[in-house]
Jmol script that loads the backbone (N, CA, C; Angstrom):
load data "model"
ATOM      1  N   GLN A   1     138.255  94.162 112.229  1.00  0.00           N
ATOM      2  CA  GLN A   1     139.137  93.249 111.535  1.00  0.00           C
ATOM      3  C   GLN A   1     138.573  92.962 110.146  1.00  0.00           C
ATOM      4  N   VAL A   2     139.453  92.928 109.167  1.00  0.00           N
ATOM      5  CA  VAL A   2     139.061  92.652 107.797  1.00  0.00           C
ATOM      6  C   VAL A   2     138.934  91.149 107.602  1.00  0.00           C
ATOM      7  N   GLN A   3     137.853  90.739 106.960  1.00  0.00           N
ATOM      8  CA  GLN A   3     137.669  89.345 106.590  1.00  0.00           C
ATOM      9  C   GLN A   3     137.795  89.190 105.085  1.00  0.00           C
ATOM     10  N   LEU A   4     138.470  88.121 104.667  1.00  0.00           N
ATOM     11  CA  LEU A   4     138.648  87.811 103.264  1.00  0.00           C
ATOM     12  C   LEU A   4     137.999  86.465 102.981  1.00  0.00           C
ATOM     13  N   VAL A   5     137.199  86.406 101.926  1.00  0.00           N
ATOM     14  CA  VAL A   5     136.490  85.191 101.570  1.00  0.00           C
ATOM     15  C   VAL A   5     136.821  84.817 100.137  1.00  0.00           C
ATOM     16  N   GLU A   6     137.481  83.656  99.970  1.00  0.00           N
ATOM     17  CA  GLU A   6     137.828  83.164  98.643  1.00  0.00           C
ATOM     18  C   GLU A   6     136.718  82.275  98.096  1.00  0.00           C
ATOM     19  N   SER A   7     136.629  82.232  96.781  1.00  0.00           N
ATOM     20  CA  SER A   7     135.703  81.337  96.111  1.00  0.00           C
ATOM     21  C   SER A   7     136.230  81.046  94.711  1.00  0.00           C
ATOM     22  N   GLY A   8     135.644  80.057  94.065  1.00  0.00           N
ATOM     23  CA  GLY A   8     135.982  79.748  92.689  1.00  0.00           C
ATOM     24  C   GLY A   8     136.869  78.539  92.493  1.00  0.00           C
ATOM     25  N   GLY A   9     137.315  77.919  93.578  1.00  0.00           N
ATOM     26  CA  GLY A   9     138.134  76.730  93.450  1.00  0.00           C
ATOM     27  C   GLY A   9     137.328  75.553  92.944  1.00  0.00           C
ATOM     28  N   GLY A  10     138.029  74.495  92.570  1.00  0.00           N
ATOM     29  CA  GLY A  10     137.373  73.305  92.067  1.00  0.00           C
ATOM     30  C   GLY A  10     138.360  72.377  91.418  1.00  0.00           C
ATOM     31  N   SER A  11     137.825  71.423  90.670  1.00  0.00           N
ATOM     32  CA  SER A  11     138.634  70.428  89.969  1.00  0.00           C
ATOM     33  C   SER A  11     138.558  70.657  88.469  1.00  0.00           C
ATOM     34  N   VAL A  12     139.701  70.541  87.812  1.00  0.00           N
ATOM     35  CA  VAL A  12     139.773  70.762  86.380  1.00  0.00           C
ATOM     36  C   VAL A  12     140.887  69.899  85.809  1.00  0.00           C
ATOM     37  N   GLN A  13     140.760  69.532  84.542  1.00  0.00           N
ATOM     38  CA  GLN A  13     141.818  68.782  83.877  1.00  0.00           C
ATOM     39  C   GLN A  13     142.940  69.704  83.438  1.00  0.00           C
ATOM     40  N   ALA A  14     144.120  69.132  83.279  1.00  0.00           N
ATOM     41  CA  ALA A  14     145.263  69.902  82.817  1.00  0.00           C
ATOM     42  C   ALA A  14     144.931  70.632  81.523  1.00  0.00           C
ATOM     43  N   GLY A  15     145.350  71.891  81.455  1.00  0.00           N
ATOM     44  CA  GLY A  15     145.048  72.726  80.309  1.00  0.00           C
ATOM     45  C   GLY A  15     143.804  73.561  80.483  1.00  0.00           C
ATOM     46  N   GLY A  16     143.024  73.287  81.507  1.00  0.00           N
ATOM     47  CA  GLY A  16     141.803  74.019  81.759  1.00  0.00           C
ATOM     48  C   GLY A  16     142.038  75.314  82.503  1.00  0.00           C
ATOM     49  N   SER A  17     140.937  75.980  82.850  1.00  0.00           N
ATOM     50  CA  SER A  17     141.001  77.286  83.494  1.00  0.00           C
ATOM     51  C   SER A  17     140.075  77.354  84.697  1.00  0.00           C
ATOM     52  N   LEU A  18     140.450  78.189  85.649  1.00  0.00           N
ATOM     53  CA  LEU A  18     139.623  78.521  86.792  1.00  0.00           C
ATOM     54  C   LEU A  18     139.824  79.994  87.114  1.00  0.00           C
ATOM     55  N   ARG A  19     138.814  80.598  87.719  1.00  0.00           N
ATOM     56  CA  ARG A  19     138.898  81.980  88.153  1.00  0.00           C
ATOM     57  C   ARG A  19     138.563  82.059  89.631  1.00  0.00           C
ATOM     58  N   LEU A  20     139.529  82.472  90.436  1.00  0.00           N
ATOM     59  CA  LEU A  20     139.339  82.623  91.860  1.00  0.00           C
ATOM     60  C   LEU A  20     138.953  84.058  92.190  1.00  0.00           C
ATOM     61  N   SER A  21     138.110  84.214  93.199  1.00  0.00           N
ATOM     62  CA  SER A  21     137.701  85.526  93.672  1.00  0.00           C
ATOM     63  C   SER A  21     137.990  85.651  95.157  1.00  0.00           C
ATOM     64  N   CYS A  22     138.284  86.857  95.597  1.00  0.00           N
ATOM     65  CA  CYS A  22     138.507  87.139  97.005  1.00  0.00           C
ATOM     66  C   CYS A  22     137.839  88.465  97.334  1.00  0.00           C
ATOM     67  N   ALA A  23     136.833  88.420  98.192  1.00  0.00           N
ATOM     68  CA  ALA A  23     136.088  89.609  98.581  1.00  0.00           C
ATOM     69  C   ALA A  23     136.483  90.045  99.982  1.00  0.00           C
ATOM     70  N   ALA A  24     136.800  91.319 100.134  1.00  0.00           N
ATOM     71  CA  ALA A  24     137.151  91.883 101.431  1.00  0.00           C
ATOM     72  C   ALA A  24     135.914  92.478 102.089  1.00  0.00           C
ATOM     73  N   SER A  25     135.826  92.340 103.412  1.00  0.00           N
ATOM     74  CA  SER A  25     134.653  92.807 104.143  1.00  0.00           C
ATOM     75  C   SER A  25     134.634  94.308 104.352  1.00  0.00           C
ATOM     76  N   ALA A  26     135.760  94.965 104.150  1.00  0.00           N
ATOM     77  CA  ALA A  26     135.861  96.399 104.298  1.00  0.00           C
ATOM     78  C   ALA A  26     136.643  96.969 103.126  1.00  0.00           C
ATOM     79  N   ARG A  27     136.433  98.251 102.879  1.00  0.00           N
ATOM     80  CA  ARG A  27     137.124  98.849 101.753  1.00  0.00           C
ATOM     81  C   ARG A  27     138.627  98.911 102.011  1.00  0.00           C
ATOM     82  N   THR A  28     139.377  98.830 100.951  1.00  0.00           N
ATOM     83  CA  THR A  28     140.818  98.851 101.047  1.00  0.00           C
ATOM     84  C   THR A  28     141.336 100.279 101.067  1.00  0.00           C
ATOM     85  N   PHE A  29     142.621 100.404 101.336  1.00  0.00           N
ATOM     86  CA  PHE A  29     143.276 101.696 101.383  1.00  0.00           C
ATOM     87  C   PHE A  29     144.198 101.852 100.187  1.00  0.00           C
ATOM     88  N   SER A  30     144.591 103.085  99.931  1.00  0.00           N
ATOM     89  CA  SER A  30     145.382 103.378  98.745  1.00  0.00           C
ATOM     90  C   SER A  30     146.723 102.668  98.738  1.00  0.00           C
ATOM     91  N   ARG A  31     147.290 102.393  99.906  1.00  0.00           N
ATOM     92  CA  ARG A  31     148.588 101.728  99.996  1.00  0.00           C
ATOM     93  C   ARG A  31     148.472 100.212 100.115  1.00  0.00           C
ATOM     94  N   ALA A  32     147.266  99.682 100.010  1.00  0.00           N
ATOM     95  CA  ALA A  32     147.057  98.252 100.199  1.00  0.00           C
ATOM     96  C   ALA A  32     147.557  97.438  99.015  1.00  0.00           C
ATOM     97  N   ALA A  33     147.929  96.206  99.313  1.00  0.00           N
ATOM     98  CA  ALA A  33     148.228  95.215  98.292  1.00  0.00           C
ATOM     99  C   ALA A  33     147.506  93.928  98.653  1.00  0.00           C
ATOM    100  N   MET A  34     147.029  93.232  97.659  1.00  0.00           N
ATOM    101  CA  MET A  34     146.391  91.946  97.878  1.00  0.00           C
ATOM    102  C   MET A  34     147.101  90.895  97.054  1.00  0.00           C
ATOM    103  N   GLY A  35     147.299  89.745  97.664  1.00  0.00           N
ATOM    104  CA  GLY A  35     148.054  88.698  97.008  1.00  0.00           C
ATOM    105  C   GLY A  35     147.408  87.338  97.132  1.00  0.00           C
ATOM    106  N   TRP A  36     147.911  86.423  96.324  1.00  0.00           N
ATOM    107  CA  TRP A  36     147.509  85.023  96.366  1.00  0.00           C
ATOM    108  C   TRP A  36     148.727  84.167  96.688  1.00  0.00           C
ATOM    109  N   PHE A  37     148.555  83.257  97.622  1.00  0.00           N
ATOM    110  CA  PHE A  37     149.551  82.254  97.966  1.00  0.00           C
ATOM    111  C   PHE A  37     148.921  80.881  97.809  1.00  0.00           C
ATOM    112  N   ARG A  38     149.756  79.853  97.717  1.00  0.00           N
ATOM    113  CA  ARG A  38     149.228  78.504  97.632  1.00  0.00           C
ATOM    114  C   ARG A  38     150.105  77.552  98.425  1.00  0.00           C
ATOM    115  N   GLN A  39     149.495  76.465  98.875  1.00  0.00           N
ATOM    116  CA  GLN A  39     150.213  75.457  99.627  1.00  0.00           C
ATOM    117  C   GLN A  39     149.731  74.076  99.220  1.00  0.00           C
ATOM    118  N   ALA A  40     150.639  73.283  98.691  1.00  0.00           N
ATOM    119  CA  ALA A  40     150.361  71.906  98.314  1.00  0.00           C
ATOM    120  C   ALA A  40     150.726  70.986  99.470  1.00  0.00           C
ATOM    121  N   PRO A  41     150.147  69.782  99.521  1.00  0.00           N
ATOM    122  CA  PRO A  41     150.480  68.848 100.598  1.00  0.00           C
ATOM    123  C   PRO A  41     151.971  68.571 100.670  1.00  0.00           C
ATOM    124  N   GLY A  42     152.534  68.713 101.854  1.00  0.00           N
ATOM    125  CA  GLY A  42     153.951  68.471 102.062  1.00  0.00           C
ATOM    126  C   GLY A  42     154.868  69.571 101.568  1.00  0.00           C
ATOM    127  N   LYS A  43     154.305  70.654 101.081  1.00  0.00           N
ATOM    128  CA  LYS A  43     155.101  71.750 100.539  1.00  0.00           C
ATOM    129  C   LYS A  43     154.940  73.012 101.379  1.00  0.00           C
ATOM    130  N   GLU A  44     155.892  73.925 101.217  1.00  0.00           N
ATOM    131  CA  GLU A  44     155.814  75.219 101.881  1.00  0.00           C
ATOM    132  C   GLU A  44     154.815  76.109 101.165  1.00  0.00           C
ATOM    133  N   ARG A  45     154.228  77.036 101.909  1.00  0.00           N
ATOM    134  CA  ARG A  45     153.353  78.014 101.294  1.00  0.00           C
ATOM    135  C   ARG A  45     154.190  78.931 100.407  1.00  0.00           C
ATOM    136  N   GLU A  46     153.738  79.147  99.185  1.00  0.00           N
ATOM    137  CA  GLU A  46     154.507  79.925  98.241  1.00  0.00           C
ATOM    138  C   GLU A  46     153.689  81.056  97.634  1.00  0.00           C
ATOM    139  N   PHE A  47     154.381  82.106  97.293  1.00  0.00           N
ATOM    140  CA  PHE A  47     153.788  83.266  96.648  1.00  0.00           C
ATOM    141  C   PHE A  47     153.360  82.918  95.232  1.00  0.00           C
ATOM    142  N   VAL A  48     152.204  83.426  94.822  1.00  0.00           N
ATOM    143  CA  VAL A  48     151.691  83.200  93.475  1.00  0.00           C
ATOM    144  C   VAL A  48     151.621  84.510  92.687  1.00  0.00           C
ATOM    145  N   ALA A  49     150.894  85.489  93.214  1.00  0.00           N
ATOM    146  CA  ALA A  49     150.705  86.758  92.523  1.00  0.00           C
ATOM    147  C   ALA A  49     150.205  87.799  93.508  1.00  0.00           C
ATOM    148  N   ALA A  50     150.401  89.072  93.186  1.00  0.00           N
ATOM    149  CA  ALA A  50     149.904  90.155  94.028  1.00  0.00           C
ATOM    150  C   ALA A  50     149.654  91.389  93.186  1.00  0.00           C
ATOM    151  N   ILE A  51     148.834  92.284  93.726  1.00  0.00           N
ATOM    152  CA  ILE A  51     148.485  93.509  93.025  1.00  0.00           C
ATOM    153  C   ILE A  51     148.365  94.645  94.028  1.00  0.00           C
ATOM    154  N   LYS A  52     148.853  95.815  93.667  1.00  0.00           N
ATOM    155  CA  LYS A  52     148.653  97.008  94.475  1.00  0.00           C
ATOM    156  C   LYS A  52     147.300  97.611  94.151  1.00  0.00           C
ATOM    157  N   TRP A  53     146.588  98.070  95.199  1.00  0.00           N
ATOM    158  CA  TRP A  53     145.237  98.561  94.985  1.00  0.00           C
ATOM    159  C   TRP A  53     145.209  99.846  94.176  1.00  0.00           C
ATOM    160  N   SER A  54     146.111 100.744  94.484  1.00  0.00           N
ATOM    161  CA  SER A  54     146.204 101.993  93.750  1.00  0.00           C
ATOM    162  C   SER A  54     147.253 101.846  92.658  1.00  0.00           C
ATOM    163  N   GLY A  55     146.821 102.020  91.429  1.00  0.00           N
ATOM    164  CA  GLY A  55     147.733 101.916  90.306  1.00  0.00           C
ATOM    165  C   GLY A  55     147.723 100.563  89.625  1.00  0.00           C
ATOM    166  N   GLY A  56     147.484  99.500  90.394  1.00  0.00           N
ATOM    167  CA  GLY A  56     147.334  98.180  89.811  1.00  0.00           C
ATOM    168  C   GLY A  56     148.615  97.473  89.415  1.00  0.00           C
ATOM    169  N   ALA A  57     149.763  97.887  89.960  1.00  0.00           N
ATOM    170  CA  ALA A  57     151.013  97.184  89.675  1.00  0.00           C
ATOM    171  C   ALA A  57     150.909  95.740  90.137  1.00  0.00           C
ATOM    172  N   THR A  58     151.421  94.820  89.339  1.00  0.00           N
ATOM    173  CA  THR A  58     151.310  93.393  89.624  1.00  0.00           C
ATOM    174  C   THR A  58     152.665  92.716  89.676  1.00  0.00           C
ATOM    175  N   GLY A  59     152.689  91.558  90.292  1.00  0.00           N
ATOM    176  CA  GLY A  59     153.867  90.720  90.328  1.00  0.00           C
ATOM    177  C   GLY A  59     153.451  89.265  90.362  1.00  0.00           C
ATOM    178  N   TYR A  60     154.271  88.390  89.765  1.00  0.00           N
ATOM    179  CA  TYR A  60     153.942  86.979  89.659  1.00  0.00           C
ATOM    180  C   TYR A  60     155.146  86.116  89.978  1.00  0.00           C
ATOM    181  N   ALA A  61     154.874  84.936  90.503  1.00  0.00           N
ATOM    182  CA  ALA A  61     155.912  83.931  90.616  1.00  0.00           C
ATOM    183  C   ALA A  61     156.289  83.445  89.223  1.00  0.00           C
ATOM    184  N   ASP A  62     157.553  83.081  89.052  1.00  0.00           N
ATOM    185  CA  ASP A  62     158.008  82.622  87.745  1.00  0.00           C
ATOM    186  C   ASP A  62     157.212  81.412  87.250  1.00  0.00           C
ATOM    187  N   SER A  63     156.768  80.579  88.161  1.00  0.00           N
ATOM    188  CA  SER A  63     156.080  79.356  87.795  1.00  0.00           C
ATOM    189  C   SER A  63     154.701  79.590  87.180  1.00  0.00           C
ATOM    190  N   VAL A  64     154.121  80.777  87.399  1.00  0.00           N
ATOM    191  CA  VAL A  64     152.783  81.048  86.885  1.00  0.00           C
ATOM    192  C   VAL A  64     152.748  82.191  85.888  1.00  0.00           C
ATOM    193  N   LYS A  65     153.841  82.893  85.731  1.00  0.00           N
ATOM    194  CA  LYS A  65     153.872  84.039  84.831  1.00  0.00           C
ATOM    195  C   LYS A  65     153.531  83.609  83.409  1.00  0.00           C
ATOM    196  N   GLY A  66     152.627  84.348  82.791  1.00  0.00           N
ATOM    197  CA  GLY A  66     152.172  84.019  81.453  1.00  0.00           C
ATOM    198  C   GLY A  66     150.943  83.140  81.431  1.00  0.00           C
ATOM    199  N   ARG A  67     150.612  82.522  82.562  1.00  0.00           N
ATOM    200  CA  ARG A  67     149.436  81.663  82.656  1.00  0.00           C
ATOM    201  C   ARG A  67     148.359  82.239  83.572  1.00  0.00           C
ATOM    202  N   PHE A  68     148.782  82.907  84.643  1.00  0.00           N
ATOM    203  CA  PHE A  68     147.851  83.473  85.621  1.00  0.00           C
ATOM    204  C   PHE A  68     147.806  84.987  85.467  1.00  0.00           C
ATOM    205  N   THR A  69     146.644  85.568  85.739  1.00  0.00           N
ATOM    206  CA  THR A  69     146.474  87.006  85.712  1.00  0.00           C
ATOM    207  C   THR A  69     145.706  87.459  86.945  1.00  0.00           C
ATOM    208  N   ILE A  70     146.280  88.402  87.696  1.00  0.00           N
ATOM    209  CA  ILE A  70     145.609  88.949  88.860  1.00  0.00           C
ATOM    210  C   ILE A  70     145.003  90.304  88.488  1.00  0.00           C
ATOM    211  N   SER A  71     143.821  90.584  89.017  1.00  0.00           N
ATOM    212  CA  SER A  71     143.149  91.845  88.761  1.00  0.00           C
ATOM    213  C   SER A  71     142.294  92.209  89.964  1.00  0.00           C
ATOM    214  N   ARG A  72     141.779  93.422  89.977  1.00  0.00           N
ATOM    215  CA  ARG A  72     140.933  93.832  91.090  1.00  0.00           C
ATOM    216  C   ARG A  72     139.780  94.696  90.610  1.00  0.00           C
ATOM    217  N   ASP A  73     138.715  94.718  91.402  1.00  0.00           N
ATOM    218  CA  ASP A  73     137.557  95.561  91.191  1.00  0.00           C
ATOM    219  C   ASP A  73     137.476  96.476  92.402  1.00  0.00           C
ATOM    220  N   ASN A  74     137.867  97.726  92.234  1.00  0.00           N
ATOM    221  CA  ASN A  74     137.932  98.658  93.353  1.00  0.00           C
ATOM    222  C   ASN A  74     136.569  98.869  94.015  1.00  0.00           C
ATOM    223  N   ALA A  75     135.523  98.979  93.206  1.00  0.00           N
ATOM    224  CA  ALA A  75     134.195  99.243  93.743  1.00  0.00           C
ATOM    225  C   ALA A  75     133.678  98.087  94.589  1.00  0.00           C
ATOM    226  N   GLU A  76     134.062  96.867  94.244  1.00  0.00           N
ATOM    227  CA  GLU A  76     133.576  95.690  94.952  1.00  0.00           C
ATOM    228  C   GLU A  76     134.549  95.174  95.999  1.00  0.00           C
ATOM    229  N   ASN A  77     135.698  95.825  96.161  1.00  0.00           N
ATOM    230  CA  ASN A  77     136.726  95.376  97.104  1.00  0.00           C
ATOM    231  C   ASN A  77     137.064  93.906  96.882  1.00  0.00           C
ATOM    232  N   THR A  78     137.249  93.555  95.630  1.00  0.00           N
ATOM    233  CA  THR A  78     137.446  92.169  95.251  1.00  0.00           C
ATOM    234  C   THR A  78     138.672  92.025  94.358  1.00  0.00           C
ATOM    235  N   VAL A  79     139.435  90.970  94.590  1.00  0.00           N
ATOM    236  CA  VAL A  79     140.573  90.644  93.750  1.00  0.00           C
ATOM    237  C   VAL A  79     140.311  89.296  93.090  1.00  0.00           C
ATOM    238  N   TYR A  80     140.795  89.140  91.866  1.00  0.00           N
ATOM    239  CA  TYR A  80     140.576  87.930  91.096  1.00  0.00           C
ATOM    240  C   TYR A  80     141.906  87.325  90.676  1.00  0.00           C
ATOM    241  N   LEU A  81     141.896  86.025  90.484  1.00  0.00           N
ATOM    242  CA  LEU A  81     143.038  85.330  89.920  1.00  0.00           C
ATOM    243  C   LEU A  81     142.534  84.435  88.800  1.00  0.00           C
ATOM    244  N   GLN A  82     142.790  84.846  87.567  1.00  0.00           N
ATOM    245  CA  GLN A  82     142.432  84.055  86.405  1.00  0.00           C
ATOM    246  C   GLN A  82     143.570  83.083  86.133  1.00  0.00           C
ATOM    247  N   MET A  83     143.275  81.798  86.159  1.00  0.00           N
ATOM    248  CA  MET A  83     144.283  80.762  85.994  1.00  0.00           C
ATOM    249  C   MET A  83     143.993  79.992  84.718  1.00  0.00           C
ATOM    250  N   ASN A  84     144.886  80.099  83.758  1.00  0.00           N
ATOM    251  CA  ASN A  84     144.762  79.405  82.486  1.00  0.00           C
ATOM    252  C   ASN A  84     145.887  78.389  82.330  1.00  0.00           C
ATOM    253  N   SER A  85     145.705  77.478  81.389  1.00  0.00           N
ATOM    254  CA  SER A  85     146.710  76.445  81.105  1.00  0.00           C
ATOM    255  C   SER A  85     147.174  75.758  82.379  1.00  0.00           C
ATOM    256  N   LEU A  86     146.232  75.348  83.185  1.00  0.00           N
ATOM    257  CA  LEU A  86     146.552  74.766  84.483  1.00  0.00           C
ATOM    258  C   LEU A  86     147.309  73.450  84.337  1.00  0.00           C
ATOM    259  N   LYS A  87     148.226  73.229  85.273  1.00  0.00           N
ATOM    260  CA  LYS A  87     149.057  72.040  85.307  1.00  0.00           C
ATOM    261  C   LYS A  87     148.814  71.287  86.612  1.00  0.00           C
ATOM    262  N   PRO A  88     149.079  69.980  86.636  1.00  0.00           N
ATOM    263  CA  PRO A  88     148.915  69.237  87.889  1.00  0.00           C
ATOM    264  C   PRO A  88     149.694  69.841  89.051  1.00  0.00           C
ATOM    265  N   GLU A  89     150.849  70.416  88.795  1.00  0.00           N
ATOM    266  CA  GLU A  89     151.639  71.019  89.858  1.00  0.00           C
ATOM    267  C   GLU A  89     151.024  72.291  90.423  1.00  0.00           C
ATOM    268  N   ASP A  90     149.953  72.790  89.809  1.00  0.00           N
ATOM    269  CA  ASP A  90     149.217  73.924  90.362  1.00  0.00           C
ATOM    270  C   ASP A  90     148.253  73.493  91.461  1.00  0.00           C
ATOM    271  N   THR A  91     148.078  72.194  91.638  1.00  0.00           N
ATOM    272  CA  THR A  91     147.177  71.681  92.666  1.00  0.00           C
ATOM    273  C   THR A  91     147.636  72.135  94.045  1.00  0.00           C
ATOM    274  N   ALA A  92     146.748  72.805  94.774  1.00  0.00           N
ATOM    275  CA  ALA A  92     147.080  73.341  96.091  1.00  0.00           C
ATOM    276  C   ALA A  92     145.844  74.006  96.677  1.00  0.00           C
ATOM    277  N   VAL A  93     145.950  74.375  97.941  1.00  0.00           N
ATOM    278  CA  VAL A  93     144.979  75.274  98.545  1.00  0.00           C
ATOM    279  C   VAL A  93     145.473  76.691  98.283  1.00  0.00           C
ATOM    280  N   TYR A  94     144.621  77.513  97.721  1.00  0.00           N
ATOM    281  CA  TYR A  94     144.972  78.881  97.388  1.00  0.00           C
ATOM    282  C   TYR A  94     144.394  79.832  98.425  1.00  0.00           C
ATOM    283  N   TYR A  95     145.245  80.723  98.931  1.00  0.00           N
ATOM    284  CA  TYR A  95     144.868  81.665  99.970  1.00  0.00           C
ATOM    285  C   TYR A  95     144.982  83.097  99.463  1.00  0.00           C
ATOM    286  N   CYS A  96     143.980  83.888  99.757  1.00  0.00           N
ATOM    287  CA  CYS A  96     144.010  85.315  99.500  1.00  0.00           C
ATOM    288  C   CYS A  96     144.547  86.027 100.734  1.00  0.00           C
ATOM    289  N   ALA A  97     145.322  87.080 100.536  1.00  0.00           N
ATOM    290  CA  ALA A  97     145.908  87.815 101.647  1.00  0.00           C
ATOM    291  C   ALA A  97     145.902  89.313 101.367  1.00  0.00           C
ATOM    292  N   LEU A  98     145.818  90.097 102.440  1.00  0.00           N
ATOM    293  CA  LEU A  98     145.790  91.554 102.348  1.00  0.00           C
ATOM    294  C   LEU A  98     146.916  92.169 103.165  1.00  0.00           C
ATOM    295  N   ASP A  99     147.704  92.998 102.520  1.00  0.00           N
ATOM    296  CA  ASP A  99     148.679  93.855 103.182  1.00  0.00           C
ATOM    297  C   ASP A  99     148.069  95.247 103.191  1.00  0.00           C
ATOM    298  N   ARG A 100     147.625  95.723 104.346  1.00  0.00           N
ATOM    299  CA  ARG A 100     146.901  96.990 104.414  1.00  0.00           C
ATOM    300  C   ARG A 100     147.763  98.177 104.035  1.00  0.00           C
ATOM    301  N   THR A 101     149.029  98.118 104.378  1.00  0.00           N
ATOM    302  CA  THR A 101     149.910  99.251 104.137  1.00  0.00           C
ATOM    303  C   THR A 101     151.275  98.755 103.693  1.00  0.00           C
ATOM    304  N   THR A 102     151.508  98.766 102.400  1.00  0.00           N
ATOM    305  CA  THR A 102     152.794  98.355 101.878  1.00  0.00           C
ATOM    306  C   THR A 102     153.593  99.565 101.429  1.00  0.00           C
ATOM    307  N   TYR A 103     154.874  99.538 101.738  1.00  0.00           N
ATOM    308  CA  TYR A 103     155.782 100.598 101.317  1.00  0.00           C
ATOM    309  C   TYR A 103     156.793 100.085 100.309  1.00  0.00           C
ATOM    310  N   SER A 104     156.615  98.872  99.843  1.00  0.00           N
ATOM    311  CA  SER A 104     157.537  98.293  98.886  1.00  0.00           C
ATOM    312  C   SER A 104     157.383  98.955  97.525  1.00  0.00           C
ATOM    313  N   ILE A 105     158.487  98.973  96.788  1.00  0.00           N
ATOM    314  CA  ILE A 105     158.446  99.543  95.439  1.00  0.00           C
ATOM    315  C   ILE A 105     157.582  98.682  94.530  1.00  0.00           C
ATOM    316  N   GLY A 106     157.804  97.377  94.598  1.00  0.00           N
ATOM    317  CA  GLY A 106     156.983  96.431  93.863  1.00  0.00           C
ATOM    318  C   GLY A 106     155.873  95.897  94.744  1.00  0.00           C
ATOM    319  N   VAL A 107     155.475  94.660  94.503  1.00  0.00           N
ATOM    320  CA  VAL A 107     154.452  94.038  95.336  1.00  0.00           C
ATOM    321  C   VAL A 107     155.124  93.172  96.391  1.00  0.00           C
ATOM    322  N   PRO A 108     154.521  93.063  97.577  1.00  0.00           N
ATOM    323  CA  PRO A 108     155.093  92.179  98.599  1.00  0.00           C
ATOM    324  C   PRO A 108     154.942  90.723  98.197  1.00  0.00           C
ATOM    325  N   THR A 109     155.994  89.945  98.400  1.00  0.00           N
ATOM    326  CA  THR A 109     156.000  88.549  97.976  1.00  0.00           C
ATOM    327  C   THR A 109     156.199  87.558  99.113  1.00  0.00           C
ATOM    328  N   THR A 110     156.379  88.035 100.337  1.00  0.00           N
ATOM    329  CA  THR A 110     156.567  87.152 101.477  1.00  0.00           C
ATOM    330  C   THR A 110     155.321  87.149 102.344  1.00  0.00           C
ATOM    331  N   SER A 111     155.014  85.995 102.923  1.00  0.00           N
ATOM    332  CA  SER A 111     153.789  85.855 103.686  1.00  0.00           C
ATOM    333  C   SER A 111     153.749  86.760 104.912  1.00  0.00           C
ATOM    334  N   ASN A 112     154.909  87.041 105.520  1.00  0.00           N
ATOM    335  CA  ASN A 112     154.912  87.859 106.723  1.00  0.00           C
ATOM    336  C   ASN A 112     154.626  89.331 106.449  1.00  0.00           C
ATOM    337  N   ALA A 113     154.530  89.715 105.188  1.00  0.00           N
ATOM    338  CA  ALA A 113     154.172  91.084 104.841  1.00  0.00           C
ATOM    339  C   ALA A 113     152.667  91.321 104.897  1.00  0.00           C
ATOM    340  N   TYR A 114     151.903  90.265 104.952  1.00  0.00           N
ATOM    341  CA  TYR A 114     150.449  90.372 104.870  1.00  0.00           C
ATOM    342  C   TYR A 114     149.791  90.300 106.241  1.00  0.00           C
ATOM    343  N   ASP A 115     148.730  91.083 106.402  1.00  0.00           N
ATOM    344  CA  ASP A 115     148.070  91.247 107.693  1.00  0.00           C
ATOM    345  C   ASP A 115     146.851  90.346 107.888  1.00  0.00           C
ATOM    346  N   TYR A 116     146.154  90.042 106.814  1.00  0.00           N
ATOM    347  CA  TYR A 116     144.924  89.271 106.893  1.00  0.00           C
ATOM    348  C   TYR A 116     144.929  88.179 105.841  1.00  0.00           C
ATOM    349  N   TRP A 117     144.278  87.057 106.172  1.00  0.00           N
ATOM    350  CA  TRP A 117     144.255  85.894 105.302  1.00  0.00           C
ATOM    351  C   TRP A 117     142.857  85.317 105.187  1.00  0.00           C
ATOM    352  N   GLY A 118     142.543  84.808 104.008  1.00  0.00           N
ATOM    353  CA  GLY A 118     141.296  84.103 103.808  1.00  0.00           C
ATOM    354  C   GLY A 118     141.398  82.665 104.268  1.00  0.00           C
ATOM    355  N   GLN A 119     140.304  81.938 104.143  1.00  0.00           N
ATOM    356  CA  GLN A 119     140.241  80.565 104.633  1.00  0.00           C
ATOM    357  C   GLN A 119     140.828  79.551 103.663  1.00  0.00           C
ATOM    358  N   GLY A 120     141.047  79.958 102.433  1.00  0.00           N
ATOM    359  CA  GLY A 120     141.609  79.079 101.424  1.00  0.00           C
ATOM    360  C   GLY A 120     140.549  78.404 100.575  1.00  0.00           C
ATOM    361  N   THR A 121     140.894  78.127  99.329  1.00  0.00           N
ATOM    362  CA  THR A 121     140.018  77.403  98.424  1.00  0.00           C
ATOM    363  C   THR A 121     140.846  76.378  97.651  1.00  0.00           C
ATOM    364  N   GLN A 122     140.329  75.173  97.544  1.00  0.00           N
ATOM    365  CA  GLN A 122     141.071  74.064  96.944  1.00  0.00           C
ATOM    366  C   GLN A 122     141.012  74.135  95.425  1.00  0.00           C
ATOM    367  N   VAL A 123     142.172  73.975  94.804  1.00  0.00           N
ATOM    368  CA  VAL A 123     142.282  73.839  93.355  1.00  0.00           C
ATOM    369  C   VAL A 123     142.956  72.509  93.066  1.00  0.00           C
ATOM    370  N   THR A 124     142.296  71.675  92.281  1.00  0.00           N
ATOM    371  CA  THR A 124     142.836  70.371  91.933  1.00  0.00           C
ATOM    372  C   THR A 124     142.894  70.240  90.419  1.00  0.00           C
ATOM    373  N   VAL A 125     144.077  69.945  89.898  1.00  0.00           N
ATOM    374  CA  VAL A 125     144.289  69.810  88.466  1.00  0.00           C
ATOM    375  C   VAL A 125     144.745  68.384  88.189  1.00  0.00           C
ATOM    376  N   SER A 126     143.987  67.663  87.397  1.00  0.00           N
ATOM    377  CA  SER A 126     144.300  66.283  87.078  1.00  0.00           C
ATOM    378  C   SER A 126     144.901  66.181  85.686  1.00  0.00           C
ATOM    379  N   SER A 127     145.768  65.193  85.498  1.00  0.00           N
ATOM    380  CA  SER A 127     146.416  64.992  84.219  1.00  0.00           C
ATOM    381  C   SER A 127     145.582  64.101  83.318  1.00  0.00           C
TER     382      SER A 127
END
end "model"
wireframe off; spacefill off
backbone 0.3
color backbone group
């Protein structure tokens, strides 16, 4: 079983930046996609961003496009989420997820498409 470990969460003021990391315990496959989801208190878990391992195609939620950037390091089996211009509404627990075999043209954006999940890391943005 693949384990995913997130890190890099914390507290920051509005307008600040954070960089989240997610390390996989095993190497990924060419058809894999890795994504980030978040869940705020009282809210549904929502898609944030995802990247295909081969080729690096990316996708973002409209709410974060232009502010967040997802990337990966193939050699380290690690995906990153660079978050800039953070807003209080970005406050949530952020989860890393792995879809081992995606056949979608773009990136998978629904939680049921993903096979493995990390434990989550808290991001708090104060005004």
